All heavy atoms as TSV, in Angstrom:
chain	resi	resn	atom	element	x	y	z
A	1	MET	N	N	24.109	-0.728	-0.924
A	1	MET	CA	C	22.684	-0.981	-0.753
A	1	MET	C	C	21.918	0.247	-1.227
A	1	MET	O	O	22.218	1.366	-0.845
A	1	MET	CB	C	22.382	-1.264	0.727
A	1	MET	CG	C	20.942	-1.565	0.983
A	1	MET	SD	S	20.552	-1.893	2.696
A	1	MET	CE	C	21.053	-3.571	2.829
A	2	ARG	N	N	20.941	-0.009	-2.066
A	2	ARG	CA	C	20.136	1.093	-2.573
A	2	ARG	C	C	19.173	1.584	-1.500
A	2	ARG	O	O	18.863	0.892	-0.537
A	2	ARG	CB	C	19.361	0.634	-3.803
A	2	ARG	CG	C	20.270	0.296	-4.949
A	2	ARG	CD	C	19.496	0.038	-6.218
A	2	ARG	NE	N	18.191	-0.528	-5.987
A	2	ARG	CZ	C	17.745	-1.657	-6.518
A	2	ARG	NH1	N	18.530	-2.354	-7.282
A	2	ARG	NH2	N	16.526	-2.091	-6.275
A	3	PHE	N	N	18.691	2.822	-1.674
A	3	PHE	CA	C	17.798	3.436	-0.693
A	3	PHE	C	C	16.495	2.660	-0.571
A	3	PHE	O	O	16.000	2.446	0.529
A	3	PHE	CB	C	17.528	4.891	-1.091
A	3	PHE	CG	C	16.579	5.595	-0.162
A	3	PHE	CD1	C	17.001	5.979	1.092
A	3	PHE	CD2	C	15.274	5.849	-0.544
A	3	PHE	CE1	C	16.132	6.627	1.957
A	3	PHE	CE2	C	14.408	6.494	0.306
A	3	PHE	CZ	C	14.839	6.880	1.565
A	4	THR	N	N	15.927	2.224	-1.696
A	4	THR	CA	C	14.654	1.513	-1.652
A	4	THR	C	C	14.780	0.178	-0.928
A	4	THR	O	O	13.908	-0.202	-0.159
A	4	THR	CB	C	14.098	1.276	-3.063
A	4	THR	OG1	O	15.091	0.626	-3.844
A	4	THR	CG2	C	13.713	2.578	-3.721
A	5	SER	N	N	15.882	-0.525	-1.165
A	5	SER	CA	C	16.052	-1.807	-0.476
A	5	SER	C	C	16.355	-1.591	1.002
A	5	SER	O	O	16.066	-2.461	1.824
A	5	SER	CB	C	17.168	-2.622	-1.134
A	5	SER	OG	O	18.400	-1.963	-1.035
A	6	PHE	N	N	16.926	-0.447	1.355
A	6	PHE	CA	C	17.168	-0.139	2.761
A	6	PHE	C	C	15.866	0.193	3.487
A	6	PHE	O	O	15.625	-0.279	4.591
A	6	PHE	CB	C	18.150	1.034	2.875
A	6	PHE	CG	C	18.379	1.485	4.288
A	6	PHE	CD1	C	19.130	0.723	5.155
A	6	PHE	CD2	C	17.825	2.668	4.747
A	6	PHE	CE1	C	19.334	1.126	6.470
A	6	PHE	CE2	C	18.015	3.084	6.043
A	6	PHE	CZ	C	18.784	2.311	6.910
A	7	VAL	N	N	15.011	0.987	2.859
A	7	VAL	CA	C	13.763	1.401	3.488
A	7	VAL	C	C	12.770	0.240	3.550
A	7	VAL	O	O	12.091	0.049	4.548
A	7	VAL	CB	C	13.150	2.597	2.722
A	7	VAL	CG1	C	11.770	2.929	3.240
A	7	VAL	CG2	C	14.064	3.806	2.832
A	8	PHE	N	N	12.702	-0.534	2.481
A	8	PHE	CA	C	11.734	-1.623	2.410
A	8	PHE	C	C	12.426	-2.974	2.590
A	8	PHE	O	O	12.222	-3.901	1.801
A	8	PHE	CB	C	10.991	-1.586	1.070
A	8	PHE	CG	C	10.207	-0.324	0.859
A	8	PHE	CD1	C	10.618	0.621	-0.062
A	8	PHE	CD2	C	9.058	-0.080	1.595
A	8	PHE	CE1	C	9.895	1.777	-0.260
A	8	PHE	CE2	C	8.328	1.071	1.405
A	8	PHE	CZ	C	8.750	2.010	0.479
A	9	GLN	N	N	13.195	-3.122	3.653
A	9	GLN	CA	C	13.916	-4.367	3.898
A	9	GLN	C	C	12.978	-5.541	4.113
A	9	GLN	O	O	13.322	-6.686	3.818
A	9	GLN	CB	C	14.813	-4.225	5.120
A	9	GLN	CG	C	16.021	-3.370	4.896
A	9	GLN	CD	C	16.891	-3.277	6.134
A	9	GLN	OE1	O	16.591	-3.873	7.143
A	9	GLN	NE2	N	17.963	-2.527	6.038
A	10	PHE	N	N	11.786	-5.279	4.629
A	10	PHE	CA	C	10.838	-6.357	4.911
A	10	PHE	C	C	10.297	-7.002	3.640
A	10	PHE	O	O	9.680	-8.064	3.699
A	10	PHE	CB	C	9.680	-5.847	5.772
A	10	PHE	CG	C	8.918	-4.707	5.159
A	10	PHE	CD1	C	7.824	-4.942	4.359
A	10	PHE	CD2	C	9.304	-3.396	5.393
A	10	PHE	CE1	C	7.115	-3.899	3.793
A	10	PHE	CE2	C	8.604	-2.347	4.843
A	10	PHE	CZ	C	7.507	-2.595	4.043
A	11	LEU	N	N	10.506	-6.387	2.487
A	11	LEU	CA	C	10.041	-6.967	1.230
A	11	LEU	C	C	11.045	-7.941	0.631
A	11	LEU	O	O	10.738	-8.624	-0.345
A	11	LEU	CB	C	9.751	-5.863	0.209
A	11	LEU	CG	C	8.601	-4.920	0.542
A	11	LEU	CD1	C	8.496	-3.850	-0.534
A	11	LEU	CD2	C	7.308	-5.669	0.693
A	12	TYR	N	N	12.236	-8.033	1.191
A	12	TYR	CA	C	13.295	-8.859	0.628
A	12	TYR	C	C	13.504	-10.129	1.441
A	12	TYR	O	O	13.345	-10.139	2.652
A	12	TYR	CB	C	14.607	-8.069	0.582
A	12	TYR	CG	C	14.600	-6.980	-0.465
A	12	TYR	CD1	C	14.051	-5.730	-0.193
A	12	TYR	CD2	C	15.127	-7.199	-1.723
A	12	TYR	CE1	C	14.025	-4.731	-1.158
A	12	TYR	CE2	C	15.118	-6.214	-2.687
A	12	TYR	CZ	C	14.569	-4.983	-2.401
A	12	TYR	OH	O	14.554	-4.016	-3.356
A	13	THR	N	N	13.850	-11.209	0.749
A	13	THR	CA	C	14.225	-12.463	1.396
A	13	THR	C	C	15.598	-12.878	0.866
A	13	THR	O	O	15.987	-12.500	-0.240
A	13	THR	CB	C	13.210	-13.580	1.107
A	13	THR	OG1	O	13.080	-13.733	-0.295
A	13	THR	CG2	C	11.858	-13.271	1.710
A	14	ARG	N	N	16.286	-13.665	1.649
A	14	ARG	CA	C	17.613	-14.123	1.248
A	14	ARG	C	C	17.479	-15.391	0.409
A	14	ARG	O	O	16.803	-16.331	0.788
A	14	ARG	CB	C	18.472	-14.393	2.479
A	14	ARG	CG	C	19.911	-14.688	2.147
A	14	ARG	CD	C	20.792	-14.681	3.367
A	14	ARG	NE	N	20.721	-13.441	4.129
A	14	ARG	CZ	C	21.381	-12.321	3.835
A	14	ARG	NH1	N	22.154	-12.288	2.778
A	14	ARG	NH2	N	21.274	-11.259	4.599
A	15	ASN	N	N	18.136	-15.393	-0.730
A	15	ASN	CA	C	18.142	-16.558	-1.605
A	15	ASN	C	C	18.952	-17.663	-0.935
A	15	ASN	O	O	20.067	-17.454	-0.473
A	15	ASN	CB	C	18.750	-16.199	-2.956
A	15	ASN	CG	C	18.638	-17.330	-3.952
A	15	ASN	OD1	O	18.576	-18.495	-3.596
A	15	ASN	ND2	N	18.621	-16.960	-5.223
A	16	TRP	N	N	18.391	-18.855	-0.875
A	16	TRP	CA	C	19.018	-19.975	-0.177
A	16	TRP	C	C	20.331	-20.393	-0.846
A	16	TRP	O	O	21.295	-20.760	-0.184
A	16	TRP	CB	C	18.042	-21.153	-0.159
A	16	TRP	CG	C	18.564	-22.353	0.530
A	16	TRP	CD1	C	19.192	-23.413	-0.024
A	16	TRP	CD2	C	18.522	-22.611	1.938
A	16	TRP	NE1	N	19.527	-24.324	0.928
A	16	TRP	CE2	C	19.133	-23.856	2.149
A	16	TRP	CE3	C	18.028	-21.915	3.028
A	16	TRP	CZ2	C	19.254	-24.414	3.404
A	16	TRP	CZ3	C	18.148	-22.479	4.278
A	16	TRP	CH2	C	18.757	-23.708	4.457
A	17	HIS	N	N	20.391	-20.308	-2.166
A	17	HIS	CA	C	21.546	-20.811	-2.899
A	17	HIS	C	C	22.667	-19.786	-3.034
A	17	HIS	O	O	23.844	-20.130	-2.900
A	17	HIS	CB	C	21.118	-21.305	-4.283
A	17	HIS	CG	C	20.088	-22.384	-4.217
A	17	HIS	ND1	N	20.375	-23.660	-3.819
A	17	HIS	CD2	C	18.758	-22.366	-4.487
A	17	HIS	CE1	C	19.277	-24.400	-3.841
A	17	HIS	NE2	N	18.270	-23.627	-4.247
A	18	THR	N	N	22.316	-18.532	-3.307
A	18	THR	CA	C	23.342	-17.519	-3.554
A	18	THR	C	C	23.672	-16.702	-2.315
A	18	THR	O	O	24.748	-16.114	-2.236
A	18	THR	CB	C	22.905	-16.559	-4.665
A	18	THR	OG1	O	21.725	-15.875	-4.244
A	18	THR	CG2	C	22.627	-17.307	-5.955
A	19	GLY	N	N	22.742	-16.607	-1.372
A	19	GLY	CA	C	22.964	-15.806	-0.178
A	19	GLY	C	C	22.643	-14.336	-0.372
A	19	GLY	O	O	22.770	-13.547	0.553
A	20	LYS	N	N	22.220	-13.960	-1.570
A	20	LYS	CA	C	21.889	-12.564	-1.844
A	20	LYS	C	C	20.419	-12.314	-1.549
A	20	LYS	O	O	19.593	-13.210	-1.619
A	20	LYS	CB	C	22.185	-12.218	-3.301
A	20	LYS	CG	C	23.645	-12.288	-3.642
A	20	LYS	CD	C	23.888	-11.897	-5.068
A	20	LYS	CE	C	25.365	-11.970	-5.400
A	20	LYS	NZ	N	25.620	-11.615	-6.797
A	21	ARG	N	N	20.112	-11.057	-1.218
A	21	ARG	CA	C	18.725	-10.690	-0.924
A	21	ARG	C	C	17.999	-10.403	-2.232
A	21	ARG	O	O	18.513	-9.714	-3.107
A	21	ARG	CB	C	18.691	-9.489	-0.002
A	21	ARG	CG	C	19.308	-9.808	1.354
A	21	ARG	CD	C	19.254	-8.682	2.319
A	21	ARG	NE	N	17.913	-8.269	2.696
A	21	ARG	CZ	C	17.154	-8.884	3.590
A	21	ARG	NH1	N	17.596	-9.947	4.188
A	21	ARG	NH2	N	15.957	-8.432	3.881
A	22	GLU	N	N	16.786	-10.955	-2.339
A	22	GLU	CA	C	15.972	-10.774	-3.534
A	22	GLU	C	C	14.594	-10.281	-3.126
A	22	GLU	O	O	14.111	-10.586	-2.041
A	22	GLU	CB	C	15.823	-12.100	-4.286
A	22	GLU	CG	C	17.119	-12.633	-4.838
A	22	GLU	CD	C	16.938	-13.959	-5.551
A	22	GLU	OE1	O	15.864	-14.580	-5.378
A	22	GLU	OE2	O	17.860	-14.363	-6.258
A	23	LEU	N	N	13.966	-9.558	-4.028
A	23	LEU	CA	C	12.619	-9.049	-3.786
A	23	LEU	C	C	11.640	-10.216	-3.791
A	23	LEU	O	O	11.583	-10.996	-4.729
A	23	LEU	CB	C	12.244	-8.035	-4.868
A	23	LEU	CG	C	10.941	-7.279	-4.685
A	23	LEU	CD1	C	11.001	-6.422	-3.425
A	23	LEU	CD2	C	10.669	-6.415	-5.891
A	24	SER	N	N	10.860	-10.329	-2.726
A	24	SER	CA	C	9.878	-11.400	-2.610
A	24	SER	C	C	8.572	-10.949	-3.259
A	24	SER	O	O	7.980	-9.952	-2.854
A	24	SER	CB	C	9.640	-11.742	-1.143
A	24	SER	OG	O	8.559	-12.622	-1.017
A	25	ARG	N	N	8.120	-11.706	-4.246
A	25	ARG	CA	C	6.898	-11.340	-4.970
A	25	ARG	C	C	5.678	-11.428	-4.054
A	25	ARG	O	O	4.802	-10.571	-4.090
A	25	ARG	CB	C	6.721	-12.236	-6.174
A	25	ARG	CG	C	5.491	-11.880	-6.982
A	25	ARG	CD	C	5.390	-12.701	-8.235
A	25	ARG	NE	N	6.437	-12.259	-9.160
A	25	ARG	CZ	C	6.674	-12.840	-10.312
A	25	ARG	NH1	N	5.971	-13.880	-10.678
A	25	ARG	NH2	N	7.617	-12.383	-11.107
A	26	ALA	N	N	5.633	-12.452	-3.209
A	26	ALA	CA	C	4.484	-12.619	-2.312
A	26	ALA	C	C	4.405	-11.470	-1.308
A	26	ALA	O	O	3.324	-10.933	-1.052
A	26	ALA	CB	C	4.591	-13.949	-1.580
A	27	ARG	N	N	5.534	-11.087	-0.724
A	27	ARG	CA	C	5.544	-9.973	0.227
A	27	ARG	C	C	5.171	-8.672	-0.450
A	27	ARG	O	O	4.488	-7.822	0.140
A	27	ARG	CB	C	6.914	-9.850	0.889
A	27	ARG	CG	C	7.223	-10.968	1.831
A	27	ARG	CD	C	8.548	-10.740	2.500
A	27	ARG	NE	N	8.877	-11.832	3.407
A	27	ARG	CZ	C	9.899	-11.817	4.231
A	27	ARG	NH1	N	10.704	-10.766	4.266
A	27	ARG	NH2	N	10.129	-12.844	5.018
A	28	LEU	N	N	5.627	-8.488	-1.682
A	28	LEU	CA	C	5.303	-7.271	-2.424
A	28	LEU	C	C	3.805	-7.184	-2.710
A	28	LEU	O	O	3.199	-6.126	-2.569
A	28	LEU	CB	C	6.095	-7.231	-3.729
A	28	LEU	CG	C	5.913	-5.998	-4.600
A	28	LEU	CD1	C	6.410	-4.753	-3.877
A	28	LEU	CD2	C	6.623	-6.171	-5.920
A	29	ILE	N	N	3.193	-8.302	-3.079
A	29	ILE	CA	C	1.756	-8.313	-3.362
A	29	ILE	C	C	0.955	-8.003	-2.108
A	29	ILE	O	O	0.003	-7.215	-2.135
A	29	ILE	CB	C	1.344	-9.663	-3.981
A	29	ILE	CG1	C	1.926	-9.771	-5.385
A	29	ILE	CG2	C	-0.160	-9.833	-3.993
A	29	ILE	CD1	C	1.781	-11.133	-6.014
A	30	VAL	N	N	1.330	-8.608	-0.980
A	30	VAL	CA	C	0.621	-8.349	0.273
A	30	VAL	C	C	0.784	-6.884	0.686
A	30	VAL	O	O	-0.162	-6.234	1.128
A	30	VAL	CB	C	1.120	-9.302	1.386
A	30	VAL	CG1	C	0.598	-8.892	2.741
A	30	VAL	CG2	C	0.722	-10.724	1.062
A	31	PHE	N	N	1.985	-6.335	0.526
A	31	PHE	CA	C	2.235	-4.939	0.867
A	31	PHE	C	C	1.407	-3.998	0.000
A	31	PHE	O	O	0.788	-3.055	0.505
A	31	PHE	CB	C	3.727	-4.627	0.721
A	31	PHE	CG	C	4.074	-3.186	0.936
A	31	PHE	CD1	C	4.024	-2.625	2.195
A	31	PHE	CD2	C	4.459	-2.389	-0.125
A	31	PHE	CE1	C	4.337	-1.292	2.399
A	31	PHE	CE2	C	4.780	-1.059	0.059
A	31	PHE	CZ	C	4.717	-0.513	1.323
A	32	LEU	N	N	1.363	-4.240	-1.300
A	32	LEU	CA	C	0.601	-3.372	-2.197
A	32	LEU	C	C	-0.899	-3.499	-1.961
A	32	LEU	O	O	-1.626	-2.506	-2.065
A	32	LEU	CB	C	0.948	-3.694	-3.652
A	32	LEU	CG	C	2.358	-3.314	-4.092
A	32	LEU	CD1	C	2.611	-3.746	-5.521
A	32	LEU	CD2	C	2.604	-1.831	-3.910
A	33	ALA	N	N	-1.369	-4.702	-1.632
A	33	ALA	CA	C	-2.788	-4.875	-1.326
A	33	ALA	C	C	-3.151	-4.116	-0.049
A	33	ALA	O	O	-4.196	-3.464	0.018
A	33	ALA	CB	C	-3.118	-6.356	-1.177
A	34	GLY	N	N	-2.305	-4.172	0.961
A	34	GLY	CA	C	-2.551	-3.422	2.184
A	34	GLY	C	C	-2.525	-1.932	1.948
A	34	GLY	O	O	-3.365	-1.187	2.478
A	35	LEU	N	N	-1.579	-1.473	1.139
A	35	LEU	CA	C	-1.495	-0.053	0.805
A	35	LEU	C	C	-2.736	0.398	0.043
A	35	LEU	O	O	-3.280	1.478	0.307
A	35	LEU	CB	C	-0.237	0.209	-0.022
A	35	LEU	CG	C	0.084	1.646	-0.360
A	35	LEU	CD1	C	0.395	2.438	0.907
A	35	LEU	CD2	C	1.248	1.706	-1.321
A	36	PHE	N	N	-3.217	-0.424	-0.867
A	36	PHE	CA	C	-4.438	-0.111	-1.612
A	36	PHE	C	C	-5.638	-0.004	-0.674
A	36	PHE	O	O	-6.454	0.915	-0.804
A	36	PHE	CB	C	-4.687	-1.166	-2.684
A	36	PHE	CG	C	-6.011	-1.016	-3.375
A	36	PHE	CD1	C	-6.205	-0.011	-4.311
A	36	PHE	CD2	C	-7.068	-1.857	-3.081
A	36	PHE	CE1	C	-7.419	0.149	-4.939
A	36	PHE	CE2	C	-8.288	-1.714	-3.709
A	36	PHE	CZ	C	-8.469	-0.709	-4.644
A	37	LEU	N	N	-5.754	-0.930	0.267
A	37	LEU	CA	C	-6.883	-0.894	1.202
A	37	LEU	C	C	-6.837	0.333	2.099
A	37	LEU	O	O	-7.875	0.935	2.385
A	37	LEU	CB	C	-6.913	-2.169	2.046
A	37	LEU	CG	C	-7.329	-3.434	1.302
A	37	LEU	CD1	C	-7.231	-4.638	2.222
A	37	LEU	CD2	C	-8.730	-3.282	0.745
A	38	VAL	N	N	-5.663	0.730	2.523
A	38	VAL	CA	C	-5.531	1.937	3.350
A	38	VAL	C	C	-5.930	3.169	2.551
A	38	VAL	O	O	-6.685	4.026	3.040
A	38	VAL	CB	C	-4.097	2.069	3.898
A	38	VAL	CG1	C	-3.847	3.443	4.482
A	38	VAL	CG2	C	-3.830	0.994	4.938
A	39	LEU	N	N	-5.458	3.272	1.314
A	39	LEU	CA	C	-5.809	4.420	0.475
A	39	LEU	C	C	-7.293	4.429	0.127
A	39	LEU	O	O	-7.925	5.493	0.091
A	39	LEU	CB	C	-4.965	4.427	-0.798
A	39	LEU	CG	C	-3.478	4.704	-0.585
A	39	LEU	CD1	C	-2.720	4.579	-1.902
A	39	LEU	CD2	C	-3.254	6.047	0.053
A	40	LEU	N	N	-7.868	3.255	-0.112
A	40	LEU	CA	C	-9.296	3.168	-0.373
A	40	LEU	C	C	-10.097	3.600	0.849
A	40	LEU	O	O	-11.086	4.332	0.730
A	40	LEU	CB	C	-9.677	1.743	-0.777
A	40	LEU	CG	C	-11.146	1.487	-1.077
A	40	LEU	CD1	C	-11.576	2.278	-2.308
A	40	LEU	CD2	C	-11.394	0.006	-1.261
A	41	GLY	N	N	-9.673	3.189	2.020
A	41	GLY	CA	C	-10.346	3.596	3.253
A	41	GLY	C	C	-10.275	5.091	3.476
A	41	GLY	O	O	-11.268	5.720	3.854
A	42	LEU	N	N	-9.112	5.684	3.225
A	42	LEU	CA	C	-8.976	7.137	3.374
A	42	LEU	C	C	-9.848	7.887	2.361
A	42	LEU	O	O	-10.443	8.919	2.693
A	42	LEU	CB	C	-7.514	7.545	3.221
A	42	LEU	CG	C	-6.597	7.125	4.364
A	42	LEU	CD1	C	-5.152	7.455	4.022
A	42	LEU	CD2	C	-7.017	7.786	5.657
A	43	ALA	N	N	-9.936	7.366	1.145
A	43	ALA	CA	C	-10.784	8.003	0.135
A	43	ALA	C	C	-12.259	7.908	0.528
A	43	ALA	O	O	-13.012	8.876	0.371
A	43	ALA	CB	C	-10.550	7.361	-1.229
A	44	LEU	N	N	-12.668	6.768	1.049
A	44	LEU	CA	C	-14.059	6.620	1.485
A	44	LEU	C	C	-14.371	7.514	2.676
A	44	LEU	O	O	-15.457	8.093	2.751
A	44	LEU	CB	C	-14.351	5.159	1.828
A	44	LEU	CG	C	-14.479	4.217	0.639
A	44	LEU	CD1	C	-14.631	2.783	1.113
A	44	LEU	CD2	C	-15.644	4.617	-0.232
A	45	ILE	N	N	-13.436	7.641	3.592
A	45	ILE	CA	C	-13.635	8.535	4.738
A	45	ILE	C	C	-13.785	9.973	4.266
A	45	ILE	O	O	-14.669	10.702	4.718
A	45	ILE	CB	C	-12.474	8.389	5.739
A	45	ILE	CG1	C	-12.567	7.041	6.447
A	45	ILE	CG2	C	-12.464	9.524	6.749
A	45	ILE	CD1	C	-11.354	6.701	7.282
A	46	ALA	N	N	-12.926	10.392	3.337
A	46	ALA	CA	C	-13.015	11.758	2.813
A	46	ALA	C	C	-14.333	11.977	2.078
A	46	ALA	O	O	-14.950	13.045	2.195
A	46	ALA	CB	C	-11.839	12.032	1.881
A	47	LEU	N	N	-14.786	10.974	1.344
A	47	LEU	CA	C	-16.049	11.094	0.616
A	47	LEU	C	C	-17.236	11.159	1.571
A	47	LEU	O	O	-18.147	11.973	1.392
A	47	LEU	CB	C	-16.208	9.909	-0.337
A	47	LEU	CG	C	-17.491	9.859	-1.154
A	47	LEU	CD1	C	-17.479	10.978	-2.185
A	47	LEU	CD2	C	-17.641	8.516	-1.826
A	48	LEU	N	N	-17.239	10.336	2.597
A	48	LEU	CA	C	-18.367	10.289	3.517
A	48	LEU	C	C	-18.383	11.471	4.491
A	48	LEU	O	O	-19.424	11.740	5.089
A	48	LEU	CB	C	-18.350	8.971	4.291
A	48	LEU	CG	C	-18.613	7.734	3.442
A	48	LEU	CD1	C	-18.432	6.476	4.267
A	48	LEU	CD2	C	-20.000	7.782	2.840
A	49	GLN	N	N	-17.275	12.169	4.632
A	49	GLN	CA	C	-17.219	13.336	5.507
A	49	GLN	C	C	-17.713	14.600	4.809
A	49	GLN	O	O	-17.897	15.624	5.452
A	49	GLN	CB	C	-15.785	13.579	5.990
A	49	GLN	CG	C	-15.295	12.559	6.978
A	49	GLN	CD	C	-15.962	12.726	8.323
A	49	GLN	OE1	O	-16.230	13.838	8.752
A	49	GLN	NE2	N	-16.227	11.617	8.993
A	50	ALA	N	N	-17.915	14.539	3.508
A	50	ALA	CA	C	-18.360	15.715	2.757
A	50	ALA	C	C	-19.780	16.098	3.187
A	50	ALA	O	O	-20.615	15.232	3.432
A	50	ALA	CB	C	-18.322	15.427	1.264
A	51	PRO	N	N	-20.068	17.396	3.281
A	51	PRO	CA	C	-21.404	17.815	3.689
A	51	PRO	C	C	-22.439	17.515	2.602
A	51	PRO	O	O	-22.140	17.493	1.408
A	51	PRO	CB	C	-21.262	19.317	3.897
A	51	PRO	CG	C	-20.092	19.705	3.071
A	51	PRO	CD	C	-19.177	18.527	3.056
A	52	VAL	N	N	-23.662	17.305	3.032
A	52	VAL	CA	C	-24.770	17.021	2.112
A	52	VAL	C	C	-25.546	18.321	1.939
A	52	VAL	O	O	-25.964	18.935	2.902
A	52	VAL	CB	C	-25.689	15.913	2.663
A	52	VAL	CG1	C	-26.858	15.677	1.725
A	52	VAL	CG2	C	-24.888	14.645	2.853
A	53	VAL	N	N	-25.752	18.734	0.700
A	53	VAL	CA	C	-26.475	19.974	0.395
A	53	VAL	C	C	-27.781	19.608	-0.280
A	53	VAL	O	O	-27.782	18.960	-1.334
A	53	VAL	CB	C	-25.633	20.900	-0.496
A	53	VAL	CG1	C	-26.401	22.158	-0.835
A	53	VAL	CG2	C	-24.308	21.214	0.161
A	54	TYR	N	N	-28.892	20.020	0.325
A	54	TYR	CA	C	-30.202	19.782	-0.251
A	54	TYR	C	C	-30.653	21.045	-0.978
A	54	TYR	O	O	-30.637	22.127	-0.417
A	54	TYR	CB	C	-31.214	19.419	0.831
A	54	TYR	CG	C	-30.927	18.090	1.485
A	54	TYR	CD1	C	-30.333	18.027	2.737
A	54	TYR	CD2	C	-31.288	16.907	0.859
A	54	TYR	CE1	C	-30.059	16.807	3.328
A	54	TYR	CE2	C	-31.035	15.690	1.437
A	54	TYR	CZ	C	-30.427	15.639	2.685
A	54	TYR	OH	O	-30.162	14.432	3.275
A	55	VAL	N	N	-31.086	20.894	-2.218
A	55	VAL	CA	C	-31.560	22.003	-3.029
A	55	VAL	C	C	-33.015	21.744	-3.354
A	55	VAL	O	O	-33.363	20.676	-3.866
A	55	VAL	CB	C	-30.722	22.155	-4.321
A	55	VAL	CG1	C	-31.266	23.303	-5.167
A	55	VAL	CG2	C	-29.269	22.351	-3.993
A	56	SER	N	N	-33.849	22.746	-3.071
A	56	SER	CA	C	-35.284	22.606	-3.340
A	56	SER	C	C	-35.530	22.641	-4.853
A	56	SER	O	O	-34.926	23.420	-5.580
A	56	SER	CB	C	-36.050	23.734	-2.655
A	56	SER	OG	O	-37.419	23.624	-2.958
A	57	ALA	N	N	-36.439	21.775	-5.291
A	57	ALA	CA	C	-36.740	21.686	-6.718
A	57	ALA	C	C	-37.858	22.643	-7.125
A	57	ALA	O	O	-38.336	22.600	-8.254
A	57	ALA	CB	C	-37.138	20.258	-7.062
A	58	LEU	N	N	-38.317	23.500	-6.256
A	58	LEU	CA	C	-39.421	24.427	-6.570
A	58	LEU	C	C	-38.987	25.534	-7.461
A	58	LEU	O	O	-38.150	26.215	-7.503
A	58	LEU	CB	C	-40.038	24.980	-5.289
A	58	LEU	CG	C	-40.692	23.910	-4.403
A	58	LEU	CD1	C	-41.226	24.578	-3.155
A	58	LEU	CD2	C	-41.819	23.219	-5.154
């Protein structure tokens, strides 16, 4: 068993005919979409936490 398939076991489903575990495309898409949303949220939090600097135009 490879390391990636061991760590990400929840992404694999068992093939009904062969009995072997295969990567599920639907689970992979949901996982990547969730990962994208988490990273987007962290980026927005970091952006919104930045201090605001006002510079006078005089």
